N, C-alpha and C positions, 0 to 999 in steps of 0.2 A: 504494499500500499504506500502510495506517495501522498504525503500531506503537503500540499502546495499552499504556503502561507503568503498571502497576497497583500501588498501594501501599496497604496497610491498617494502621491504627494502633490497637492494642489496649492499654487502660490502665485501672487502677483506682487510686484514691488511697490514700496512706498513711492508715490508720485507718478505711477504709471497712468497713461491716458485712460479715461473712462471707456472709450471705444474698444480698447484692448481687453479690459475686463469683460465687456459685453461680448466681444468676439470669442474669447476663451470660454465663456459660459455657454454660448450658443453652439460652439463647435466641439467642446470637450466636456465640461463639467455637467451640463444638463443632459446631453445624450447618453453619457456614461451611466448616470444614475437611472435613466429610463431603461436602459438594457439590464442593469443590475436588478432593478425592481421586478423585472419580468422573469427572473431566474432565482426564485426564493431559496434554492438549495446551495447557491453560491454565496459563501460568506467571506468577508474580507475586512481589511483595515484601511482607513483613509485618514490622511492628514490635510488640514487646511491651515494655512498661516493665519494669524490674527488679522492681518490686513485684508485678506480675502473674506474672512468671516464677517468683519465689519461691513464690507461692501455687500455681501449676501444678505446680511440682516436688514440693511436699508433697501436694497434693490430687488432681492429675490427671497422674501421671507417664506414663500411656499416651498422653495427648494430646501431650506433648512428644516421645515416641517417634515418634508419627505425623508430627509436624512435621519431625523429623530425617530420617525416611524420604523426605519430599518434597524436603528440601534435598539429600540424597545422590543423588536421581535427577534433579537439576537443575530441578525444578519450582518451587522456592521459594528466594528470597533473604531472609535475615533482616537487618533494619536495626538499627543502633545508635542511641545517643542518651544523654541523661543518665539514669543508672540510676533515680533516684527522680523522674524527670520534672520537673526544675526549669525555671523560666523562666531560661534560660542567661544572658541579658544582665545579670541583677540579682544574680548570685553572683560570687564572686571567680574569677579565672582559674585559680587552683590547684584550686578546687572544680569548675570546668567540666571541666578536664582529668581530674581524679580520677574524677568521675562518668561521663564518657565512656569512660575506660579500664575502669572497673569493669564497665560493661555490655558493652563489647567482649570482655572476658575471659570474662564469663558466656556470651555468645553462642558464643564459640569452644568453651568447655567443653561446652555442651549440644548444639550442632549441628555441631561439627567444622569450622567455617569462621568466620573473623573478619569483621565487617561492613566494607563499604567506605563506606556512606553512613549518614546519620542522619535520623531523624524529629525535627524541632525542635518542642519542646513549644509547643502553641498557635501554631506558626509565628511566634513572636515573634522578629523579626530586628533586630539592630543591627550596624552595619558592623564593630565590634571583635570580633565572633565569629570572623572568619576565622582569626586567628592561633591561638587555643586549639584550635579544631576541627582545624586542620592539624597542630598540635603533638601532638594526641591520636592522630594516625595515620589520620585519616578523610579521605575524598576528596570527598564531595558531600553536599548538603543539598537537601531539597524545600521550596519556598516557593510561596505562592499567586501566580497570574498577576497579581493586582492589585498585588503588590509591584513588578513590572516595569513595569506601566503607569504607575506614578508617575514613571518616568524616560523616558516617551515610547514605550515598546514597545507593540505591539498583538499580538493573537492571531496575526497572520501572521508576527510576528517571533520566535515561541516554538517553532520547530521544532528543538529541540535543547537544549543547556545553555549557560549563560554561565559565565564565570570572574569571581570577585571577589578583590580583593587588599587586604591590610593589612600594612604593615611588611615587604613583600616575600614574605609568605606568600600562597598562593592556594588556593582551593577551588572546586569546581564547584557551580552552582546550577541545579536543575531547576525550571521553572515548572509548577505544577499548573494545568490548564485550568479556569477558573472555571465555565464553563457545564457542562462534563462533570461536574465535581464536584457541582454542584447537581442535575443530572438523575438521577444514579445513586444509589439505585435507585427514585426516586420517579416517574419518567416511564415510560410503556410501553416495553417492550424495543425495538420497532420504531422508536419515536421516537428513542431513544438511538442506535441503529444509523444511522439517517438523519442524525442530527447529526454523528456521526463521519465518515461518508462525505462529508458536505458540506464538512468541513474540507479534504479533499483536493481536492474539486471547486472550492473557492474559490481554489485556487492556492497554498496553503501549501506550501512556504515562499517563494513569490513568485519573485523574480529568480534564485534559484539553480536553479530548474527541475527539482529532483529530485522523484522520485515517491515516495520513502520518507519519509512524514510521521510525525513523532514527536509523540504526545499523552500527557500525564501525567495520570493520575487518582490522587488521594490523599485519604483521608478516614478518619474514625473507624470502627473495626470495629463499634462498638455500634449504628451506624445500620443494620446488617444483622441486625436481630432484637431488640435490646434497647431501642431507642427506641420510644416509644408507637406502636402500630399497625404497626410494621415487620415483626414476626414473621409476621403474616398475609400481608403483601405478599411478603416475601422467600422464605419457606419454604412456608407453607400454599398460597399461590397460585403458588409455584415461580418467582418472578421471577429469582432468581439462577441456577437450573438452566436456565431457558429462555434467559437471556442467554448463559451459557457455551455452550449448545448452538448458539445462533445464531453465536457467534464461531467455533466449530469447523466450522460449515457453510460458512464463507466464508474459507478459509485464504489465498486469493490476494488478499483485500481488507483483512482486519484480522487482526493477530496480537496476542494478549495476552501481554506479557512483563514480566519484572522490570525495575526501574529501571536496574540495572547494565548491562542489555543496550543501554542508550542511550549508554554511555560510548564512543562512536566518535569518532575524530578529526575526521571530516567533519561531525559534529554540534556542533562547537565554534562558538558564536555570538560569541565574543569577550568583551572585558572589560566589566563593568557595575559601577556603584557604587550600591547601593540605600539608601534612607533607612530609619530605624527604622520598622517597620511590623509588622502582624499581618494576619490575615484581616479582611475589611471589617467584619463584625459586631463583632469584638472592639474595633476602633478606635472604634466608636460607643459600646459599653458603657462604655469607659474614660472617656468624657466626663463632665463634670458633668451630673447628672440633668436639670437644667433647660435644658441646651443640646441634649439629644437630640431633643426634639420639633421645635424649629426647624431642627435639622440635617436631620432626615428630610424635612421639608417642602421645604427647599432642594434636597435630593437628588432628590426627586420632580419638582420643577419643571425641573431640569436634564435629568433622564432623559427627560422628556416633551417637551423642547424640540426645535427644528429641528436642533440639533446635540447629540444624546444622548451622543456620545463625550466631550463636555466634562465629563461627570460625573466622569471620572477625576481631574480637578483638585480635586475636593471630597473630603476625607477627614476622619476624626475625629482623635483624638489617639493617642499611643502607649501601650503597656502600662504603663509606669512611673506613669502618672497614677492608677492604682488605689491606689498608695501614698499619694497625696494625697487622693483621693476618700474613701477609707476609712482613718481613723486606726488602726483595728484591724489592718488589713493591714500598715500601716507598722510597728506595734509588733512584730508577729511577725517581720517582715523584719529590723528593726534589732536585736532581741534575738538573732537568728541571727548578725548581724555582731558584736555584742558578745561572744558566746561564741566565735565564730571567732577574734577577736583574742585573747581569753583563752587559747584553745587554742594559738595560735601562740607566745604568750609563755612557755608552759609545755612546749612540744613536746619540747624537748631533754631535759627531766627526766622525761618520762613513760615508764613501762614500755610495751613494745610492745603488750600486750593492751589496756591502758587507752587508749593513743594510737589504736589502730585502732577500738575500740568508740566512743570519744568522737567521732571523725571521722565514723563511720557514722551516729550519732545526729544530728549536725549536718546531714549530707547528707539524711537522712530529713525533717528539718524544712523542707527547701527544696522539697518536693513542691508543685507550683503550685496545686493545686485549691482549697485553703483560703485563697488570697490574693486572689481576684478573684470577680466576680459578673457573670453575663450571663443567658442563658436557663436555665442550670443553677444549682443552689442555691449551690455554691461557698462563699464566705465566710459566707453566711447559715446554713450547716449547722454547729451547735455541735460535732458529733462530729469534723468535719474539723479545726477549730481546736484542739480538745482534743488530738487526736493530734499536731499540730505542736508545741504547747507541751509535751506529755509527752516528746517527743524532746529538746527543748531542756533540760528539767529533768533528764532522764537524763544528758545531756552535762555539765551543770553539776555534778551529783552525782559523776560520774567525775573531774572536774577538781578538786573541792574539796579532797581530801586533799593535793594538790600545791601549793596556794596558800601564800604566805608565812605562817608561824605568827603568829597574832594573840593567843596566850595564852588561847584559848578564847572571846575576845570576837568578836561579829559584826564583820566587816570593813565599814568605812564608806568609801563612794566617792562622789565628785561628778564627774559627766560628763554631757555632752549625748548620751546614747546614742541617743535617737530623732531627733536631727538637726533639732530645731525651733528651735534658737538659744537655748534656755533650759536651765539645768542641771537634772538629776535627781539625787536623793539616795538612794543604795541602801544597804541593810544585808543582808549575806550571811552566813549561818551554816550549819552542816550540816543544820539543820532547815528553814530558810526563806530565801527571797530576797524582799526588799521593795524596790520602787522607788517613791519619793515625788516628786510634782511640787513645784515651787517654792511652791505654795499649800498643801502639806500633804495632798494627796490621794494615794491609793495607786493607781498604774496597773499595777503588777505585784505579785501576792501569790502566790508559789509555795510550796505545801506539798509539800516534797520527798519526804516519806514516802508521800504519796498519789499524787504525780505530777500535780498539777492547779494551774492558775492560777485562783484564785478571782475575779479581775477579768476573766476572759475572757468578756465579754458583747459585745453589738452595740448601738451607739446607734441608736435608731429615727429614720430619716431618709427624706425623700421620694425615691421612685424613679419614673421616668417611667411605668412600667407600672401604677403605682397608679391612673392615670387610666382604665385599661382595666377595672378591677375593678368589678363590678356593672353591666356593660354600658353604662358612661357614654359612652365613645367608642372608636374604633379608631385605629390609627396606628402600631402596632408592627410587628415582623417578622411574616411569615406564621405562624410557630410561636407567637409571643406572642399574636397575635390569635385563634389557635385554642385557646389554653389555656382550660380550665375552672377553676372554683373548687372547691377540695376541701371546703369547708363554706360554709354560708349566712352572710350578713351579715358578710363579711370587712371591708367598709368601716368597720364600727364599731371595728375594731382599728387603723385608720390614724391613729395618734397619733405625733407627732414630738417628740423630746426637745429641750429648750431648750439643752442643752449636752452635750459629750462625756461619756459615762458613765465615772466612776471611783469607787473605793470611798473612803469617808470624805470624800465631797464634801459640804460643809456648805451648809445652806439657812438663809437669814435671811429668813423669810417675814413677810408682813403678819399682824397679829393675827387669829386666828380663821380663818386659811386652812384649808379643809377637805381631807380626804383625796380627795374627789371632784375638787376643783380640782387637787390634786397629780397624781392618776392620769391626768387628761386633759391634764396639762401646761399648764393654764390658770391660771397664777399668775405673779406678778412678784416678784422679790426686793426686800426692804425695805432690806437693806444688801448691800454687796459687799466681800468680804474681800481685803485686800492684805497679803501677807507682806513684811516689811521686814528681818527678821533670821532666819537659820536657824542653829541651834546643835545640837551633839551633846554629850551628857553620859553618860559611862560610869560605872556603879556596879557594885559586886560582883555583884549578882544580876540586873541589868537594864541596858538601853541605851535612852536617851531621845533622840528627835529633836524639837526644839522649833521651832515656827514662830510668831514674834512679829510682830504687825502691827496693822492697824486694819481695822475694818469701817466702810465709808463709806456714809452715807445720801445719797440724791439731793439733799437740801438742804445737803449739806456736813458734816453732823454726823458725828463720828468716835467710835467705841467702840474702846478699846484691847482687843486680843484676844491671848490666849496659847493656842496649841494644842500639846499635848504628846502624842506617840505613843511609848509605852513598850513595848519588846520584852523579854519575860522570857527570861533566859538559859537555854539548853538546851531551848527549846520554841518553838512558833509563837504562843504566847499574847500578846495585846495588851491594854494599857489605854490609853484615850484620855481626856484631860482638857482641858476648855476653861475658861477664865476670861475674864470680860467686865468691863470697867470703863468706866463713863460718867463722864468727868472733869468736875470742877466747871467752871462757866461764869460769867464775869463778868456776863453779861446773862442774864436769866431765859429759860429754854427748857423745853419739856415733857419729860417722861420719855421715854426710849427704850423703846418697846414693840414687841416682835417675837416671833414663833414660830420657835424654833430647832430644827433637825433635822439629822441627818447620814445619808447614804445608805451603808449597809454592803452591799456586794455579796457574794452567795454564788452563783456561777455554776456550777451543777452541770448534769447532763444529765437528760433525761426528766422534765420537770416534772409530768406527769400520771401517772407510775408510782406504784403504791401503796407501794413500798418506799423512796420519797423523799418526805419530808414535813416540815412545820413544826409545832411545838408551842409554846404559850406559856402562861405563868403570869400571871394577871391579878388585880388587886385586886377585880375584879368577878367575878360568878359565871360559871363556864364556859358558853360557848354551844354548843360542839360537843365534849362530853367524850370524851377518849380513855381508853385502858385505865388510864392513870396519873392520871386525873381532871383532866388539863389540856385546854385547847383544842387542836384538831389539824385540819390540812387539808393538801392536796397542795401541792407547791411552786408550781404554776402558779395558786395562788389569790391573791386580793387582798382588802384591806379594812382597816378600822381595828380594832386590838386594844385595846379600851378598858381603860385602867388597867393595861396590860401592864408588867411589871417584868423579865421574862426571856423569851427566845425561844430555842428549840433547833431547829436544822436537821439532819436526818439523811438520809444517803444510804447505805442498806444495801449497795448494789451496790459502792460505793467503800469501804465500811467506814469512813465518816467521820461525825463528829458535831461540829457547831459550836454553841456556846452563847454567846449575847450577853446580858449583864445590864446594865440601865440603870435602877436604882432611882432614884426621884426624878423620873422623867419623867412628864409629864402623860398621855401616851398612847403608843401605838406603831402604826405603819402597816406593812403589808407589801404589796408590789406585785410582780407578775410582769411581767418585761420580755418582751414578745411582739411579734415582727416579722411583717410580711406580705411575703412574697417570692414570686418565681416560680421554678419548676423545670420540667424537662421534663414532669413529671406534672401540672402545674397551679399555680394560685396557692394558697398555703398559709400557715397561721399557725405560727410556730416559736417555741418557748420558748427564751429566751436567758439566763435566770437570774432569781434572786429578789433583790429589794432590801428590806432591813429599815431602817426609819426611826424611831428613837425621837424623841419630840417633847417639848420643854420650852417653857414660856411664860415670858417675861421682861417686866418693866416696871421699868426702872432709872432712877431719878431721878439728876440730876447728883450725882456723888460716890459713887454706889452701885455695888456689885459684884454679880456673879452667877457661877454656875459650873454645869457639867454634866460628867458622866463616864459612860463605859461600858467594859465589858470584853468581850473575845471570847476564848473558850478552845476548844481543839481536842483531840479524841481521834481519833487515826488508828489504823486496824487493828482497830476495835471490831466 
């Protein structure tokens, strides 16, 4: 007898579009339940993230009632997990326990029974999870079979569950059968049935001699209708209905059951200690992009060798490497930690309502989908990152009134919040949160009234699958190799940035460097700025952060540079001033000649939408007149704005207007940051923000000074 313990995981991210929730419901969640309801002898487990349960409770209460009916008649077990689907190992233990208990309480309220087990987000396991999961009152976790093979287990060793321990706490671990997971629902029904029956015929569980064989299937519910092409297979061609019918036709050979039915003492396989891991594809995606190709080649060689089982000794890296691979992911994560620490320091003084709301916003910011990237868009999708930052900003706003009084002045703080070993300098006021790097660049620019981080862009970097675009080569996963391109000529957009994108990142370019060279990142800096002193100056109506240092030429020539970022009191408005001094030299040397610019980031959403646009005033005649007589274009446009002295960026959806003035500049450039990434729908170009670059030209003889300035003003709620 095969006991097939079936678990389905259903989830949508914080901040996902409502139409995607609707589509997933119509194509996957709803039809699946309809089929299951018509097969009462098929019993299983389901997991719903708290985000999806909240949506269902508001938009589809009848669906929840249907689920509860299946629970009450014993056909369905509801699993727990982190409420907002966090990667549990990378959040604090108090957050782990809090999120686990929140979903357990919600499951109990909606379905009348508390969960015993959890679905672990992306099956990202670390050994220290045992204690908080146990302390949250949960009994078991589902993990991939590949986790267990890392410590020498084989498929024949997985007829049951294992125990794992940490600090005297224990939980049960159920191994998901890797082959069965891959086959359902993509292989013909009879082939899946034969595969299941072969597991019993092969002698599983071996020396114990029992005939009651336990096999666990667990995977995403979206693969049953919402993934490309699966609705046709699963429902139109009736794969799921036919599979359940086949199971019901052979009750003496295969039973489909919930996972909790496998919690039998005789199925206890003993103690195991697993290393940090996730499913195999995730551990590949988390690697450095240039290591993935060689890794896959090595994996294929081992899999095709005389000893294919040896491939289990080859694995990628663990999930945390995404925080190193993508600095943008690390910044969101570490801002979450910063605000969590701030919350903890204020917790005793917070009213209950503010305390609960702030904590929930922090938990929402921990939703995993915007932190990593694989075959799904993930981190590359601006609306997911936007949603995470908006939750952090909401939490900061709730905590601000309880911070120590600063007399109305922005609070100045110096700390290494991103854990890179270098200090960051932050200014926090009721209107804005600014974090400045030690070089005077802005890596966080939160407009609290709008709820947006203006620096929330993505650095354009090489990804392994870029080699697959345009039919160049193959070598990815089956899904990656099958992906199409959503538009022609995507290879033209494969441009890689020379450095991590930050706002007010200064450019010391060679004279006459063109916009075309900048846009293609085909340029080299003429000087490199090094800040040597950072100072703060508070004045009655403004606060100034000064970065004093030198710009160093490759030949050793140094310019003295002062960069001053001035925040206007009671607003988000900034003035930025630069002064350059080429000191006298005892020996003759030529003038220091360079083209100077600064990259001001305005990372909004929907760069091609007609209600989000850039306008500029130029000393030259307008090229594309708008209703106001100015030049105007969409945010996803690029080009040189000849003689520009002012540019205004408007997002009517966010009700936000940003105006930058840079009189005295020789020109202005605007560029759209557009990445090329993969998602389950194909390879696509994604708008990640607009960068505005005013340009000044300098030729400073020894003993000569120069200066530049710009201002940025904001109107929120317009």
